[in-house]
Every structure is written in structure tokens, then in C-alpha cells.
C-alpha positions as CSV (number, residue, x, y, z in Angstrom):
1,M,178.6,113.5,106.7
2,N,182.3,114.3,105.9
3,S,185.0,111.5,107.6
4,R,185.7,114.1,110.1
5,E,182.3,114.4,111.1
6,K,181.9,110.5,110.7
7,L,185.1,110.6,113.6
8,I,183.7,112.6,115.7
9,Q,180.3,110.6,116.3
10,R,182.1,107.8,116.3
11,T,183.9,109.3,119.8
12,M,180.6,110.8,120.8
13,D,179.0,107.1,120.5
14,V,182.0,105.4,122.3
15,Q,182.0,108.0,124.9
16,R,178.2,107.0,125.6
17,E,179.0,103.4,126.1
18,I,181.7,103.8,128.3
19,T,179.4,106.0,130.7
20,Q,176.3,103.6,129.9
21,A,179.0,100.9,131.0
22,G,179.4,102.5,134.3
23,L,182.8,102.9,134.5
24,K,184.6,104.9,136.6
25,R,187.8,106.9,136.3
26,R,190.0,104.1,138.2
27,D,188.9,101.5,135.8
28,L,189.8,103.7,132.3
29,V,193.3,104.2,133.6
30,K,193.8,100.7,134.7
31,M,192.2,99.7,131.4
32,G,195.4,101.9,129.9
33,L,192.5,104.5,127.9
34,L,193.3,107.5,130.8
35,S,196.0,109.3,131.4
36,A,196.3,109.2,135.2
37,G,198.2,112.4,135.2
38,T,196.7,115.2,133.0
39,G,192.9,113.1,133.5
40,L,192.2,113.0,130.0
41,L,191.7,110.1,127.7
42,L,194.3,109.2,125.4
43,P,194.4,110.4,122.6
44,I,193.4,107.2,120.5
45,S,191.1,107.6,117.8
46,G,187.5,106.8,117.9
47,L,188.1,107.3,121.7
48,S,189.5,111.3,122.1
49,M,187.8,114.5,120.8
50,R,191.8,115.0,121.1
51,A,192.6,112.7,118.3
52,A,189.3,114.0,116.5
53,Q,189.8,117.1,117.0
54,A,193.3,117.4,116.2
55,A,193.0,120.8,118.2
56,S,191.9,120.5,121.6
57,S,190.6,117.7,124.1
58,C,187.2,119.0,124.3
59,P,184.8,120.7,121.4
60,V,185.7,124.6,121.5
61,P,182.9,126.6,121.0
62,G,183.3,129.1,117.9
63,K,185.9,127.4,116.3
64,D,185.0,123.6,117.0
65,L,181.0,123.8,115.3
66,I,180.1,120.5,115.6
67,S,176.2,120.9,116.7
68,P,173.4,120.9,113.8
69,F,172.6,124.2,112.4
70,T,169.5,126.2,114.4
71,R,168.1,129.2,113.2
72,P,168.1,132.1,115.8
73,W,165.3,134.1,117.1
74,I,162.4,131.6,115.5
75,E,161.0,130.0,118.8
76,E,159.5,131.9,121.6
77,M,160.9,131.9,124.7
78,P,159.0,129.6,127.0
79,R,158.3,130.7,130.8
80,L,159.4,128.7,133.8
81,V,155.8,126.3,134.4
82,E,154.5,127.9,138.0
83,K,154.4,124.9,140.2
84,Q,151.4,124.6,141.8
85,T,150.6,122.9,145.5
86,V,148.8,119.6,145.6
87,M,144.6,119.7,144.7
88,N,143.4,122.2,147.2
89,N,146.5,122.4,149.2
90,D,145.4,119.4,151.3
91,P,148.0,116.7,151.8
92,M,145.5,114.1,151.4
93,N,146.2,114.8,147.6
94,M,149.7,113.6,147.9
95,S,150.6,110.4,146.6
96,M,151.0,107.6,149.0
97,G,153.0,105.2,145.8
98,N,155.9,103.1,146.8
99,G,155.0,101.7,150.0
100,G,154.8,104.9,151.1
101,G,152.2,107.0,153.6
102,Y,151.0,110.4,155.0
103,P,153.5,113.3,155.0
104,A,155.2,113.1,158.9
105,P,157.6,114.6,160.3
106,Y,159.8,111.6,160.0
107,A,160.6,108.8,158.0
108,I,157.7,106.7,156.5
109,G,157.7,103.6,154.4
110,T,158.9,100.3,154.6
111,M,163.1,98.8,154.0
112,T,162.1,98.3,150.3
113,G,159.8,100.9,149.2
114,G,158.7,103.9,149.9
115,D,160.6,106.4,151.4
116,S,164.4,106.5,150.3
117,K,165.3,107.8,153.7
118,I,164.6,104.6,155.5
119,R,167.0,102.5,152.7
120,L,169.7,105.3,153.3
121,C,169.9,104.2,157.3
122,S,169.7,101.1,156.6
123,E,172.5,101.2,154.2
124,Y,174.8,103.4,155.5
125,P,174.2,103.0,159.5
126,T,176.3,106.7,159.8
127,M,173.1,108.1,158.5
128,H,171.4,108.0,161.4
129,S,173.7,110.7,163.5
130,A,174.3,112.7,160.6
131,T,171.3,115.4,162.1
132,P,170.3,115.8,165.5
133,Y,167.9,113.1,165.0
134,A,167.3,109.6,164.3
135,E,166.3,108.1,160.4
136,L,166.6,111.8,159.0
137,D,164.1,113.1,160.8
138,H,162.9,116.6,160.4
139,Q,164.5,119.3,162.6
140,G,162.0,122.0,162.1
141,W,158.3,120.0,161.8
142,G,157.2,118.2,165.3
143,K,160.2,119.3,167.2
144,S,160.2,122.1,170.5
145,G,160.8,125.5,170.1
146,I,159.6,127.9,167.1
147,L,162.8,126.7,164.8
148,G,161.1,123.0,165.3
149,N,157.7,124.2,165.0
150,Q,157.4,125.3,161.7
151,A,155.0,122.2,160.1
152,P,154.2,122.9,156.6
153,K,151.8,125.2,155.7
154,K,152.2,124.3,151.8
155,W,152.0,121.2,150.2
156,Y,153.9,120.5,146.7
157,E,154.9,117.0,145.0
158,M,157.5,116.9,142.3
159,R,158.8,113.9,139.7
160,A,161.8,113.7,138.0
161,K,161.1,111.4,135.3
162,Q,162.6,110.5,131.7
163,F,160.3,112.7,128.6
164,N,161.0,114.0,125.1
165,H,162.0,117.7,124.6
166,V,162.7,119.8,121.9
167,W,165.7,122.5,122.3
168,H,165.0,123.6,119.0
169,R,162.3,122.6,115.9
170,D,165.4,123.1,113.3
171,M,167.5,120.1,115.0
172,P,167.0,116.6,113.8
173,A,164.6,115.5,116.0
174,G,162.4,117.8,115.3
175,S,158.8,118.8,117.4
176,A,159.0,114.8,118.5
177,G,162.0,116.0,120.5
178,Q,164.7,113.8,122.3
179,A,165.0,112.4,125.8
180,A,165.9,114.7,128.4
181,W,165.6,113.7,132.5
182,G,163.3,116.8,134.1
183,F,161.3,117.3,137.5
184,D,157.7,117.2,136.4
185,G,158.2,116.8,132.7
186,V,160.1,120.0,131.8
187,V,162.9,121.4,131.4
188,P,164.1,123.7,133.2
189,G,162.0,122.3,136.1
190,P,159.3,124.7,137.8
191,M,159.0,127.7,139.2
192,F,158.3,127.7,143.0
193,R,157.1,130.8,144.5
194,T,157.2,130.6,147.9
195,R,157.5,133.2,151.4
196,Y,159.1,133.3,154.4
197,G,157.0,132.8,157.5
198,E,155.1,130.1,155.3
199,S,156.9,126.6,155.4
200,H,156.3,124.3,152.6
201,F,156.9,120.5,151.9
202,T,158.0,119.2,148.6
203,R,157.7,115.1,148.4
204,I,159.8,114.4,145.4
205,H,159.6,110.9,143.5
206,N,162.2,109.6,141.6
207,D,160.9,107.8,138.5
208,L,164.1,107.3,136.1
209,P,164.5,104.8,134.5
210,A,167.1,102.3,134.8
211,K,168.5,103.1,131.2
212,N,170.5,106.6,131.2
213,L,171.0,108.8,127.9
214,G,174.3,108.1,127.9
215,F,175.0,109.7,130.5
216,G,173.9,110.4,134.2
217,I,172.1,108.0,137.0
218,N,169.2,107.4,138.1
219,Q,169.5,108.2,141.6
220,I,169.2,111.5,143.3
221,T,169.5,114.1,145.6
222,T,168.3,117.8,145.0
223,H,169.8,120.9,146.9
224,M,167.5,124.0,147.4
225,H,170.4,126.3,146.6
226,N,170.9,128.1,148.8
227,L,167.9,128.3,151.1
228,H,168.8,127.9,155.2
229,T,167.6,124.5,155.4
230,P,168.2,121.9,157.6
231,S,170.7,119.7,157.1
232,E,168.0,116.3,156.7
233,S,166.3,118.4,153.7
234,D,169.3,120.4,151.9
235,G,169.8,118.1,149.5
236,N,173.2,116.6,150.3
237,P,175.3,114.8,147.9
238,L,175.2,112.1,150.1
239,F,171.8,111.6,151.2
240,T,170.5,109.7,148.0
241,N,166.4,109.2,146.6
242,Y,166.5,106.1,145.0
243,P,164.7,105.1,141.8
244,G,161.0,104.3,142.7
245,H,161.0,105.9,145.8
246,Y,161.1,109.5,146.9
247,Y,162.3,111.6,149.4
248,D,160.6,113.9,151.4
249,Y,162.0,117.7,152.2
250,H,160.6,120.0,155.0
251,Y,161.7,123.7,153.9
252,P,160.7,126.3,157.0
253,N,161.0,129.4,155.9
254,V,162.9,131.2,158.6
255,Y,165.5,133.5,158.0
256,A,168.7,133.3,159.4
257,G,169.3,133.6,163.1
258,V,166.2,132.7,164.8
259,N,168.4,131.4,168.0
260,Q,169.9,135.2,168.0
261,F,167.1,137.2,166.6
262,G,164.1,135.7,167.8
263,G,160.7,135.1,165.6
264,I,161.1,133.5,162.6
265,G,164.9,135.3,162.2
266,N,166.5,138.4,160.6
267,P,164.3,139.6,157.6
268,D,167.4,141.1,156.8
269,E,169.1,137.9,156.3
270,A,166.2,136.9,153.4
271,L,167.4,135.6,150.4
272,G,165.4,136.4,146.9
273,T,166.3,134.0,144.5
274,L,167.1,130.5,144.7
275,W,166.8,127.3,142.4
276,Y,167.5,123.6,143.4
277,H,169.2,121.1,141.4
278,D,170.6,117.2,142.0
279,H,173.5,116.7,143.7
280,K,174.3,112.8,143.8
281,L,177.8,112.1,144.6
282,D,180.1,111.9,141.5
283,F,176.9,112.7,139.3
284,T,175.9,116.0,139.8
285,S,177.4,117.9,136.8
286,Q,175.3,115.0,134.6
287,N,172.0,115.0,136.0
288,V,172.1,118.8,136.3
289,Y,173.2,118.3,132.5
290,A,170.1,116.1,131.6
291,G,168.0,119.1,132.9
292,L,167.2,117.6,136.9
293,A,166.8,121.6,138.2
294,G,164.5,124.4,138.4
295,M,164.1,127.7,140.1
296,N,162.3,128.9,143.7
297,A,161.4,132.8,144.1
298,I,160.7,133.2,147.8
299,Y,159.5,136.2,149.2
300,D,159.4,138.0,152.8
301,A,156.8,137.3,155.1
302,W,153.7,139.4,155.0
303,G,154.9,142.7,157.3
304,A,158.6,141.8,157.8
305,Y,159.5,145.3,158.6
306,A,157.6,147.4,160.8
307,D,158.2,150.2,157.7
308,P,155.9,149.2,154.9
309,T,157.7,151.0,152.1
310,M,160.7,148.3,152.7
311,G,160.2,144.4,152.0
312,D,160.0,142.3,149.1
313,Y,156.3,141.3,148.9
314,G,155.9,140.0,144.7
315,D,153.6,142.9,144.6
316,E,154.1,146.1,143.2
317,T,151.9,148.0,145.5
318,K,154.0,147.2,148.6
319,G,157.4,147.2,150.0
320,W,159.5,148.0,147.7
321,R,157.6,148.1,144.6
322,L,159.9,145.3,142.6
323,P,158.2,144.9,139.2
324,C,156.0,141.6,139.4
325,G,152.4,142.1,137.9
326,K,149.7,139.7,137.7
327,N,150.4,135.9,137.8
328,F,154.2,137.2,137.9
329,E,154.2,138.2,134.5
330,F,157.1,141.1,134.8
331,D,158.7,138.8,137.6
332,V,160.9,136.3,135.2
333,G,163.1,133.2,135.6
334,L,165.7,133.1,133.0
335,V,168.1,130.0,133.3
336,F,171.3,129.8,131.1
337,H,172.5,126.9,129.9
338,D,174.7,126.2,127.0
339,R,174.6,122.1,125.5
340,Q,176.5,120.1,122.8
341,F,174.9,117.8,120.2
342,D,177.0,115.5,117.8
343,P,176.8,115.9,114.6
344,S,173.4,113.9,114.3
345,G,171.9,116.2,116.9
346,L,172.0,113.4,119.7
347,D,172.7,115.3,122.9
348,F,175.9,114.6,124.1
349,F,177.8,115.4,127.7
350,P,181.7,115.5,127.0
351,L,182.6,112.9,129.7
352,T,186.6,113.5,129.4
353,C,186.0,116.9,129.2
354,F,187.2,117.3,133.3
355,D,188.5,120.9,133.0
356,G,184.5,121.5,132.9
357,A,181.7,120.9,130.2
358,I,180.9,123.9,127.7
359,G,179.2,123.2,124.5
360,D,178.5,125.6,121.4
361,K,174.8,126.0,122.1
362,M,173.5,128.1,124.4
363,T,169.9,128.2,126.1
364,V,167.6,130.3,127.7
365,N,165.2,128.1,129.5
366,G,165.2,125.0,127.2
367,K,165.2,126.8,124.1
368,I,168.3,127.4,122.0
369,Q,168.7,131.4,120.9
370,P,165.0,132.3,121.5
371,Y,162.9,135.7,121.2
372,M,161.1,137.1,124.2
373,P,158.5,139.6,123.5
374,V,158.3,142.3,126.3
375,K,155.6,145.4,127.2
376,R,156.6,148.6,127.3
377,R,157.3,148.6,131.2
378,K,159.8,147.4,133.7
379,Y,160.6,144.0,134.0
380,R,162.1,141.7,137.2
381,F,165.0,139.0,135.7
382,R,166.1,136.7,137.3
383,M,169.3,135.1,136.0
384,L,170.8,131.8,136.8
385,A,173.5,130.3,135.3
386,M,172.9,126.3,135.5
387,G,176.3,125.2,134.4
388,P,177.5,123.0,134.0
389,S,180.9,125.2,133.3
390,R,180.7,128.2,131.6
391,T,181.6,131.9,132.4
392,Y,179.3,134.7,131.1
393,N,179.9,138.5,130.2
394,W,176.5,139.9,130.1
395,F,176.3,143.3,127.8
396,L,173.2,144.5,126.0
397,S,173.6,144.6,121.8
398,N,172.4,148.4,122.7
399,G,174.9,149.8,124.8
400,Q,172.4,150.2,127.9
401,P,173.8,149.4,131.0
402,F,172.7,147.3,133.8
403,I,170.2,148.0,136.5
404,C,171.7,145.5,138.9
405,I,169.6,145.0,142.6
406,G,170.6,141.4,143.8
407,V,173.4,138.9,143.3
408,D,173.0,135.3,144.5
409,G,169.5,136.1,145.5
410,N,170.3,138.9,148.5
411,L,168.9,142.0,147.4
412,L,171.6,144.9,147.6
413,P,171.3,147.5,149.9
414,A,170.6,149.8,146.9
415,P,170.4,149.3,143.0
416,V,174.1,149.3,141.3
417,V,174.0,150.2,137.5
418,V,176.9,148.6,135.8
419,K,177.5,147.9,132.0
420,N,178.2,144.4,131.8
421,I,177.7,141.3,134.2
422,M,180.2,138.3,134.9
423,Q,178.3,135.3,135.7
424,T,179.8,132.2,136.3
425,T,178.0,128.8,137.3
426,A,175.5,128.5,140.1
427,E,175.4,132.7,140.4
428,R,172.9,134.3,140.1
429,F,171.8,137.9,139.8
430,D,168.3,140.0,139.8
431,I,168.0,143.0,137.4
432,I,165.7,145.6,136.2
433,M,164.9,146.3,132.7
434,D,162.9,149.3,131.8
435,F,161.7,149.1,128.2
436,S,158.7,151.5,128.7
437,Q,161.4,154.0,127.2
438,Y,161.6,151.8,123.7
439,K,159.4,152.4,120.8
440,A,157.2,149.3,119.6
441,G,158.8,146.9,117.4
442,T,162.6,147.6,119.4
443,E,164.8,144.7,119.4
444,I,167.8,144.3,122.1
445,I,170.0,141.0,122.0
446,L,171.7,140.0,125.4
447,L,175.0,139.0,124.4
448,N,177.6,136.7,126.0
449,R,181.3,138.2,125.5
450,A,183.4,136.1,127.3
451,E,185.8,134.0,125.0
452,Q,185.3,130.7,126.7
453,D,188.0,127.9,124.7
454,N,187.5,125.3,127.7
455,G,186.4,124.0,131.2
456,R,188.6,126.0,132.9
457,A,187.4,129.7,132.3
458,P,186.9,132.7,130.1
459,T,190.2,133.5,128.2
460,G,189.8,137.4,129.3
461,N,189.3,138.4,125.8
462,L,185.6,140.3,124.8
463,L,184.0,138.5,121.4
464,S,182.8,141.2,118.9
465,P,179.6,141.8,119.1
466,G,179.8,137.9,121.0
467,Y,177.5,135.5,121.5
468,E,173.8,136.1,120.9
469,V,171.7,134.1,123.5
470,L,168.3,136.0,123.9
471,K,166.3,138.4,122.0
472,F,163.5,141.2,123.6
473,I,161.1,142.4,121.2
474,V,158.8,145.3,122.7
475,T,155.6,144.9,121.6
476,S,153.5,147.5,123.0
477,D,152.2,149.3,126.2
478,A,151.5,147.4,129.4
479,F,148.2,146.5,130.1
480,G,146.6,149.0,132.7
481,V,149.4,151.0,135.3
482,D,152.7,150.2,135.7
483,D,153.2,150.4,139.5
484,S,156.6,148.6,140.2
485,R,159.4,151.1,141.2
486,I,163.1,150.8,140.7
487,P,164.1,151.4,144.5
488,T,166.8,154.2,145.9
489,K,167.3,151.5,149.0
490,M,166.5,148.0,149.7
491,R,167.7,145.5,151.8
492,P,170.3,146.6,154.9
493,L,173.3,144.0,155.2
494,P,173.2,142.5,158.9
495,N,176.4,143.7,160.6
496,M,179.2,141.7,161.4
497,S,179.9,142.4,164.9
498,Q,179.8,138.8,166.7
499,P,183.3,138.2,167.2
500,V,185.2,135.0,165.3
501,A,185.7,132.3,167.5
502,K,187.8,130.0,164.6
503,S,189.7,131.1,161.4
504,R,190.2,128.1,159.1
505,V,191.8,127.9,155.5
506,W,190.3,126.1,152.1
507,K,192.4,125.6,149.1
508,F,191.2,124.4,146.0
509,E,193.8,123.1,143.4
510,R,194.4,120.5,141.0
511,T,197.2,118.1,142.1
512,G,198.5,114.8,141.3
513,G,195.3,114.6,138.1
514,E,192.7,115.0,140.9
515,W,190.5,118.3,142.0
516,V,191.4,118.5,145.6
517,V,191.0,120.9,148.8
518,N,193.8,121.1,151.1
519,G,195.5,118.6,149.6
520,A,193.2,115.7,149.4
521,P,189.6,114.6,147.5
522,Y,186.4,114.4,148.8
523,D,186.0,111.3,151.6
524,R,182.7,110.4,152.7
525,N,183.7,109.4,155.2
526,L,185.5,112.4,156.3
527,V,184.1,115.1,158.2
528,S,186.5,118.1,157.6
529,A,185.3,120.9,160.1
530,T,182.9,120.7,163.2
531,I,181.5,124.2,164.4
532,P,179.3,124.8,167.2
533,E,176.2,126.2,166.2
534,G,176.0,130.0,166.4
535,S,179.2,130.7,166.3
536,A,181.0,132.6,163.6
537,E,184.1,132.4,161.4
538,H,186.7,133.8,159.2
539,W,187.5,131.8,156.4
540,T,189.8,132.1,153.9
541,I,189.3,130.6,150.5
542,I,192.6,129.7,147.9
543,N,192.7,129.3,144.4
544,G,195.8,127.0,144.6
545,G,197.3,128.5,141.1
546,G,196.9,127.2,136.9
547,S,194.7,128.6,134.8
548,W,191.4,127.3,136.2
549,L,188.2,129.2,137.7
550,H,186.4,127.9,141.0
551,P,183.2,128.9,141.4
552,V,182.8,127.7,145.4
553,H,179.7,127.5,146.6
554,I,179.2,126.7,151.0
555,H,176.3,125.6,151.2
556,Y,173.4,126.7,154.4
557,E,174.7,130.4,155.4
558,E,175.6,133.6,153.2
559,H,178.9,134.7,154.0
560,R,180.2,138.1,153.2
561,Y,183.6,139.3,151.4
562,L,186.1,141.0,154.1
563,S,188.6,141.0,150.7
564,Y,189.2,139.8,147.6
565,N,193.3,140.0,146.5
566,K,193.0,141.5,150.0
567,V,191.3,144.8,148.3
568,A,187.4,145.8,149.8
569,P,184.8,144.4,146.7
570,P,183.3,146.4,144.4
571,A,179.4,147.8,145.3
572,L,178.3,145.1,143.1
573,Y,179.7,142.4,145.2
574,S,179.4,143.9,148.5
575,G,176.5,142.3,149.9
576,R,176.0,138.7,150.6
577,H,176.5,135.7,148.6
578,D,176.8,131.7,148.5
579,V,179.0,131.6,145.7
580,I,182.7,132.8,145.5
581,R,184.0,133.7,141.6
582,L,187.2,132.0,142.8
583,D,189.5,133.8,140.0
584,P,192.8,131.9,139.0
585,N,195.2,132.4,142.0
586,A,192.8,134.4,143.9
587,T,192.5,134.6,147.6
588,V,189.5,135.2,149.5
589,E,188.6,136.2,153.2
590,L,185.3,135.6,154.6
591,Y,183.0,136.5,157.3
592,M,181.1,133.1,158.1
593,R,178.0,132.5,160.5
594,F,176.4,129.0,161.5
595,R,173.2,129.7,163.1
596,D,170.1,127.3,163.8
597,Y,169.9,124.0,162.5
598,K,173.0,121.3,162.7
599,G,173.9,118.4,160.8
600,I,176.8,117.9,158.0
601,Y,176.7,120.5,154.9
602,P,179.2,120.8,152.0
603,M,181.2,122.8,150.5
604,H,182.6,122.3,146.8
605,C,183.3,123.5,143.3
606,H,180.2,124.6,141.4
607,N,182.1,123.5,138.0
608,V,180.4,120.5,138.8
609,V,182.8,118.5,136.7
610,H,185.3,119.9,139.4
611,E,183.0,118.8,142.4
612,D,182.1,115.4,140.5
613,H,185.6,114.6,140.9
614,A,186.2,114.9,144.6
615,M,186.8,118.4,144.9
616,M,184.4,119.0,147.6
617,V,184.4,119.0,151.7
618,M,181.9,118.5,154.2
619,W,181.3,119.9,157.5
620,K,178.9,119.9,160.6
621,I,176.9,122.2,163.0
622,V,177.2,120.3,166.3
């Protein structure tokens, strides 16, 4: 290493020691190491990246090349591991260790081990009344009515644990890899394939070690973003899954509006592309960066629509006949995640980059610049920006447009053809790419052309050609017939005819060196809105200024844009959403509904560095 690299290495090592020592922001301020006004470490050599770089407070991808060199396109992109049920789909084959027991509609185990729900309620008595039933009982299982009578039909079990992961074989760690955290020993975690009308249960064991990775904490909570889920299984930041324990999640998999629509709800309210991630209070960004995230593709209930040409069934011969294939070969999850490594190649989380964390390496499904062989046929790609803070602007190297069929997990009323896709943290885009028009051997590169120098937001400049992230290599004809279609019409939008009962304003901004909503940082003892079940509201979301982009995520229910900066949204954004790309100084008007289940849910900035520094509020359905 040269002298500059040695200084950067030492600085990164010091920041790791701060994290491992458990020092909080207030501790650093008291020690005179952190500016209360800017939230940045003071420019002290060996402590602050600002001093080490003499250019910026954090590494600037494309300018501050810190990570070791890796060759592009020498590793194949791994497919996400397909999650399987417990053996024979029999809950008796689920692990009953850690003092736990057979899955049930209520918390089980003991005070000293087994079920984190019991420990949580014993340590925080307010949790007893956080949901309609005591002890965080499952609302959708073993209770009365159609909502409460969705006993699990599929049984799953996952373990959050530490293992070695190979980001790229050119990294100094080589094929041995380096320590990471993840579900079931993979980064990203497994892909679930679930279905409306088939309730599923997941027991998540926390097997994480006491010592972290230089970032992160071994307490977790897993949020299924953004399934219509009872609050006790939502993965609320307050619902801790402690090490050596487990937490039982029950997903009824009903469409929103059961109480109003009947049956298992309105299929026009269906989601399709979901993801799950850690949501631990104050540590979401670090734990997700460590690897605690994965995807869930959910399909319509069989016969959801009377019209047999409608519905997303994961079958190329039924409904809209979207690309899928046998064993989901042509229905592919793409998880984008940028990372920073130190000069020695060790994974590094920029603890002191309070604007947000971005890195100089971009990964797809856990690999740096991989390639993907594709057959001459149609594919469905489910694109997820995992974060922590980067916003992408996607283009294809051959100039072809994207055929976009879904945004934030919601299929659009009709496909939208666009030249590029702007995607911020936690947003999902479903696209169809048809490779049948290309000869074998054709190479197409997915490019991110957004220039972004820090965690605040892209600069607005387009790079040329941009960062090369993923290479598609056309190989051969598909085996058999491509039965998939690009439909002309898809899921209808549910109406917005229900009168609004109340209007609310939420302002996301930075003031006094803190990230705040409506002028205050998050307070775990405060519920900022109490909302009657079944009501509709008008919400105004405001970016309070500065050059920050805030991807605002509202848990539980999808929303519809009424306007964005007083203008009707374009076709690509005319559907249902759970993330608002709140650009600098933007104002967004939303139509919200709150149906079926009750309990507490959060709204927060999904630049999760901002969330961890208190840009969050909690609201409650009663």
C-alpha cells in the first residue's frame, strides 16, 4: 500500500473499532469526535474519511477507488436459492429447540429461551397492547371470522447466521470468501414463491454470533416489505428477535379489503414482487448491508378472476401468461446492492456517512459485475434496489427500451415502454426482456448511468457509458415452446371512491443535525397517528429541503399518487406503490386506505442510514 492507502486503511479500522465498541452518536459528540451540527466525524487524521480523503466525508465511487480491482464478467450471476418448505411441509419437522415448541397461534416457549415474543413482552410491557391480542398473538390464525381463520398451509423455517461469502474471486479473500450475515447461509437470502389464498408460516431463528462484522448487531427483526400483514408479523423495528431465540411470522396472504370486499379480498389489490429484510431499530442499514435480506414472489390465488385470461399464476399457460417456465427458470430475481471494501479487500460499512452509504462496487445477487447466460426467449426480471442509499438510472447498452409491467410489486394496468428506469432504495420494477430477437453470442450490458457522489441523491448528470453492472449473454434457443406473452392489459386499478376521513401532512427534513419527521426524531414511546380500521385518508408527504432524496416507505397498505409536485403522475407511476421517491423539495399527495388488520406500523425513509438516525414515525390502526 502507498501512504494514502495506509491512512485510509487505518481510518476504516478505527471506525470498525467504534462500531464494535458499541459507541453511539451521542457518545461520539460527548467525546468531542463528532460534530453535533453536521453529524460528521471531525477531520482528525486516522479517524475521519474526510481527513483521509481530503476530498469528501465519505468514499466517492468513481473518484475514490479504494476497493481492490476485480475483473468484470468472469463470474456467472447466481440465481436466488429457491426456498423450500420444511420436510414434507409438516410443521412437526420444524426445529423446536431454544426452549420453543410446536407452532401455534399464540406465543410459545419460556421466558429464558425459545420465543422472542415472550421475552419482548416481559422486557417491554407496552408490547402487550401493541396489537389487538395479548402477547403479540397471531391475528390471522385461530381467531374468528375469515380474517382470523387463515391457518398456515405452507411451513417454512430460516436461520440468520454468519458464514463466508465470496463477492468476487479476485478479491484478496479469494474462493475462501469473507464473513457475512444472511438467511440460510446465502446473500441475498432465499427466494420464496408464495400464493394468495395459501397462508404461510415462517419461523426465523437468530443464530448470529455476539461479535459483529465491524458493523451490525445480532438482534434482528424481519420485515416482509410490503405484504398486507398483521402488525405482529410485519417485522416492526420494535419487535426484536434476540440471539438464541426465534420469532414466528404468520402471513395470511389475503388481498387487502377482506372486510370491505369479502372473500379473501380484492384481487385488484394484489402484490407480486416483495422482499424481506432486517428492520432492527437503529441498525437496519448495517444489518441489511451485512446481508440480511431476500425476495418473495407472490402469485394470485387460483381462479382469482372469473375471466380466465386474467391473473398472475406463475404459469405461462394461464392468466396473463407472464414469463415463468419450469421451476421458475424465466422468472428471475435481480438484487442490486453496492458495497465498499477497504484497500485490503475487507468488507466495510461507512459508519460515519450520515448522508447515506454508497460503495465503489456494484453487485447483483451477491456477485460483483457478473454475467448471465440467457436463452432466445422472454424473461421476467424482478429488479430490487437493496440499498443502503444508492439510486440507479438503468439503461441497456444496445439502446433498447425496457418493457415495464410492474412497480413496487404492483402489476400495472398495462405494460409501459420506457428508455430508462430510475430506481431508488427499496423500489422494485418488474420488466420483460425478449431475447428471441438476438443471435446467439449477443452481449447486452445493464448500465447504471446515474452519477452519485454521496448518499444524498444523484447529481442529475448522466454518465457515459456509466457503470457496467450485469452482462446478458444470449446463448441458444429455449428448450421447447415459449408460451409466455406480453399482455396488452393487466391488473385493473382499484377505485378511490371511498371518502377521505382525515388529511395529514408529513414533512421529512434535516434540522439541528438530525433526520426528523414533522420536526422530531423518532420516539419509540410515541404513536403519531391513530387511524380507524376501514378508513381512507389523504396524506401529503413533503421533502423539507436540501439536496437529499428520501425514499419514503409506508408499511402495510399500498398508496396511489394523486399528484407529484401538483402534476398527475406519468404512466409508469400511475399505479399502486409502497415507496415514494421523494426528490429534493418535492411534495406528493397520496390516497391511503387502512383495512383489515390492526396494530402499530411505521413510516420511514428507506435510505436506511436516515432511518437509523431517527427519520421514522409510528402509526396505529384501531
